[in-house]
C-alpha positions as CSV (number, residue, x, y, z in Angstrom):
1,M,0.0,0.0,0.0
2,F,1.0,3.6,-0.5
3,V,0.4,6.5,1.9
4,I,0.7,10.1,0.8
5,I,1.1,12.9,3.3
6,A,1.1,16.4,2.0
7,D,1.8,19.4,4.2
8,Q,1.0,23.0,3.1
9,I,4.1,25.2,3.2
10,G,3.7,28.6,4.9
11,S,0.1,27.9,5.9
12,G,0.4,30.4,8.8
13,T,0.7,33.3,6.3
14,D,-1.2,31.7,3.3
15,T,-4.8,30.9,2.6
16,D,-6.0,27.4,3.5
17,R,-5.4,25.2,0.4
18,V,-6.3,21.8,1.9
19,A,-10.0,21.8,1.0
20,G,-9.4,22.7,-2.6
21,A,-6.6,20.1,-2.9
22,L,-8.8,17.4,-1.5
23,D,-11.5,18.3,-4.1
24,E,-9.0,18.1,-6.9
25,L,-7.6,14.7,-5.8
26,V,-11.0,13.1,-5.5
27,A,-12.0,14.5,-8.9
28,R,-8.9,13.2,-10.6
29,F,-8.0,10.0,-8.7
30,G,-11.0,9.2,-6.6
31,A,-11.5,5.7,-8.0
32,G,-7.9,4.8,-6.9
33,Y,-8.5,5.6,-3.2
34,P,-10.0,2.9,-1.0
35,L,-10.6,5.5,1.6
36,A,-11.4,9.2,0.8
37,P,-8.4,11.5,1.3
38,E,-8.9,13.7,4.3
39,R,-7.5,16.6,6.2
40,T,-5.6,15.0,9.1
41,A,-4.2,18.2,10.7
42,G,-4.8,21.9,10.3
43,D,-2.6,22.2,7.1
44,E,-2.0,18.5,6.3
45,L,-3.8,15.9,4.2
46,Q,-3.5,12.2,3.7
47,A,-4.3,9.8,0.9
48,L,-4.1,6.0,0.7
49,S,-3.9,3.8,-2.4
50,A,-3.1,0.3,-3.4
51,S,-2.2,1.6,-6.9
52,A,1.4,2.7,-7.5
53,S,0.2,4.9,-10.5
54,T,-2.4,6.6,-8.4
55,A,0.1,7.3,-5.6
56,L,2.7,8.6,-8.0
57,E,0.2,10.8,-9.9
58,T,-1.2,12.1,-6.6
59,A,2.3,13.2,-5.4
60,L,3.1,14.8,-8.8
61,H,-0.2,16.7,-8.9
62,L,0.4,18.2,-5.5
63,L,4.0,19.0,-6.2
64,R,3.1,20.9,-9.3
65,A,2.1,23.8,-7.0
66,P,4.8,25.4,-4.8
67,H,2.5,25.3,-1.8
68,W,3.1,21.6,-0.9
69,R,5.7,19.2,0.4
70,V,4.9,15.6,0.0
71,G,6.0,12.3,1.6
72,L,5.3,8.9,0.2
73,G,5.2,5.9,2.5
74,I,5.4,2.3,1.1
75,G,4.4,-0.6,3.3
76,T,1.6,-2.5,4.8
77,V,-1.5,-1.2,6.5
78,R,-3.7,-2.7,9.1
79,L,-6.8,-4.6,7.9
80,P,-9.7,-4.4,7.8
81,L,-9.6,-0.7,6.7
82,P,-11.6,1.6,9.0
83,G,-14.2,4.0,7.7
84,S,-11.8,6.9,7.7
85,I,-8.2,7.4,6.8
86,R,-7.8,9.2,10.1
87,E,-8.3,5.9,11.9
88,A,-6.0,3.8,9.6
89,S,-2.6,2.6,10.8
90,G,0.3,0.4,9.9
91,P,3.9,0.6,8.8
92,A,3.1,2.5,5.6
93,F,1.7,5.4,7.7
94,V,4.8,5.4,9.8
95,A,6.9,5.5,6.7
96,A,4.9,8.3,5.2
97,R,5.4,10.3,8.4
98,A,9.1,9.9,8.1
99,A,8.9,10.8,4.4
100,I,7.1,14.1,5.0
101,E,9.6,15.1,7.7
102,A,12.5,14.3,5.2
103,A,10.7,16.2,2.4
104,A,11.0,19.4,4.5
105,R,14.8,19.2,4.1
106,R,14.9,18.4,0.3
107,P,14.9,20.9,-2.6
108,T,12.3,18.9,-4.5
109,R,9.9,19.1,-1.5
110,F,9.5,15.3,-1.8
111,A,10.8,12.1,-0.2
112,A,9.8,8.5,-0.3
113,V,10.4,6.0,2.5
114,G,9.8,2.3,2.5
115,A,8.7,0.4,5.6
116,E,9.8,-3.1,6.5
117,T,11.8,-4.8,3.7
118,A,11.3,-1.8,1.4
119,A,13.5,0.6,3.2
120,A,16.5,0.7,0.8
121,R,14.4,0.4,-2.4
122,G,12.1,3.1,-1.2
123,E,15.0,5.6,-1.0
124,Q,16.1,4.5,-4.5
125,A,12.7,5.1,-5.9
126,G,12.6,8.5,-4.3
127,A,15.9,9.5,-5.9
128,L,14.4,8.6,-9.3
129,I,11.3,10.6,-8.7
130,D,13.5,13.5,-7.7
131,L,15.0,13.4,-11.2
132,L,11.5,13.5,-12.7
133,L,10.6,16.5,-10.5
134,A,13.9,18.3,-11.5
135,Q,13.0,17.8,-15.1
136,R,9.4,19.2,-14.6
137,A,10.8,22.2,-12.7
138,R,12.3,23.4,-16.0
139,W,9.0,23.3,-17.9
140,S,7.6,26.6,-19.2
141,D,3.9,27.5,-18.9
142,A,3.6,26.5,-22.6
143,G,5.1,23.1,-21.8
144,W,2.6,22.5,-18.9
145,Q,-0.2,23.6,-21.2
146,L,0.6,21.1,-23.8
147,H,1.2,18.4,-21.1
148,D,-2.3,19.0,-19.8
149,L,-3.9,18.7,-23.2
150,L,-2.1,15.5,-24.0
151,E,-2.9,14.0,-20.6
152,S,-6.6,14.8,-21.3
153,G,-6.4,12.4,-24.2
154,L,-5.8,14.7,-27.2
155,T,-3.3,13.9,-29.9
156,Q,-0.5,16.3,-30.7
157,A,-2.4,17.4,-33.8
158,E,-5.6,18.0,-31.8
159,A,-3.6,19.9,-29.2
160,A,-2.1,22.0,-31.9
161,A,-5.6,22.9,-33.2
162,R,-6.8,23.7,-29.7
163,L,-3.7,26.0,-29.1
164,G,-4.0,27.6,-32.5
165,V,-0.5,26.7,-33.5
166,T,1.0,24.5,-36.2
167,P,1.7,20.8,-35.5
168,Q,5.4,21.5,-36.1
169,A,5.3,24.1,-33.3
170,T,3.6,21.7,-31.0
171,S,6.1,18.9,-31.7
172,K,8.9,21.4,-31.0
173,R,7.2,22.4,-27.7
174,A,6.8,18.7,-26.7
175,R,10.5,18.0,-27.4
176,A,11.7,21.0,-25.5
177,A,9.7,19.9,-22.4
178,G,10.7,16.2,-22.9
179,L,7.0,15.2,-22.6
180,R,7.5,11.8,-24.1
181,I,10.4,11.1,-21.7
182,D,8.2,12.3,-18.8
183,T,5.4,9.9,-19.9
184,E,7.8,7.0,-20.2
185,A,9.5,7.8,-16.9
186,R,6.1,7.9,-15.0
187,R,5.2,4.5,-16.5
188,A,8.5,3.0,-15.4
189,L,8.3,4.6,-12.0
190,S,4.8,3.2,-11.5
191,A,6.0,-0.3,-12.4
192,L,8.9,0.1,-10.0
193,L,6.7,1.2,-7.2
194,D,4.2,-1.5,-8.0
195,D,6.9,-4.1,-7.7
196,L,8.1,-2.6,-4.5
197,G,4.6,-2.6,-3.0
198,A,4.1,-6.2,-4.1
199,S,7.4,-7.3,-2.5
200,V,6.3,-5.8,0.8
201,E,3.0,-7.6,0.7
202,R,4.8,-10.9,0.0
203,T,7.0,-10.6,3.0
204,A,4.2,-9.3,5.4
205,P,3.1,-11.5,8.2
206,E,0.0,-13.5,7.5
207,G,-3.3,-11.7,8.4
208,G,-4.0,-8.2,9.6
209,S,-2.0,-6.3,7.0
210,A,-2.1,-5.4,3.3
């Protein structure tokens, strides 16, 4: 299982962004959450997923804005799941807490921590996600705009028409941002995290955890 903890940066002098972020997460990834994401402290939210792709995309979505730091915990959780994520527990939650504390000291505002047998590989996965975040930090507004259109399911030709530019200009924009590399990297990272999560499940004690 994957636990995401996100902490709003500078919440004491900023507007409360937790409620809006929760609405966005549910709208985008709601089907991937066995429990609804919730505010778990004044400026903090938590999400839980068995899907590596959902966990990764949740973290990337939050980190797109400068207002968040994010920790990803990988491990087992206690079963059966309660009615609220506030009541859930297990090594994955402990790992996520360690990750969010580590994220406060990292320039990417992100850290991943594996629980149990996933400790070393969780750190390795986090380093690779850092590379993806560093690449995205160099994207222009135009690059993000094209990314969003392609992620919505449009082809490059359709995105070009939507943007009112030539297909050649769109291809150049995609190459400049490395959008194909980003897509392939996210696919590979999801597979890596999925394998990591599965290895934790295989080594977990029988009963009571997932």
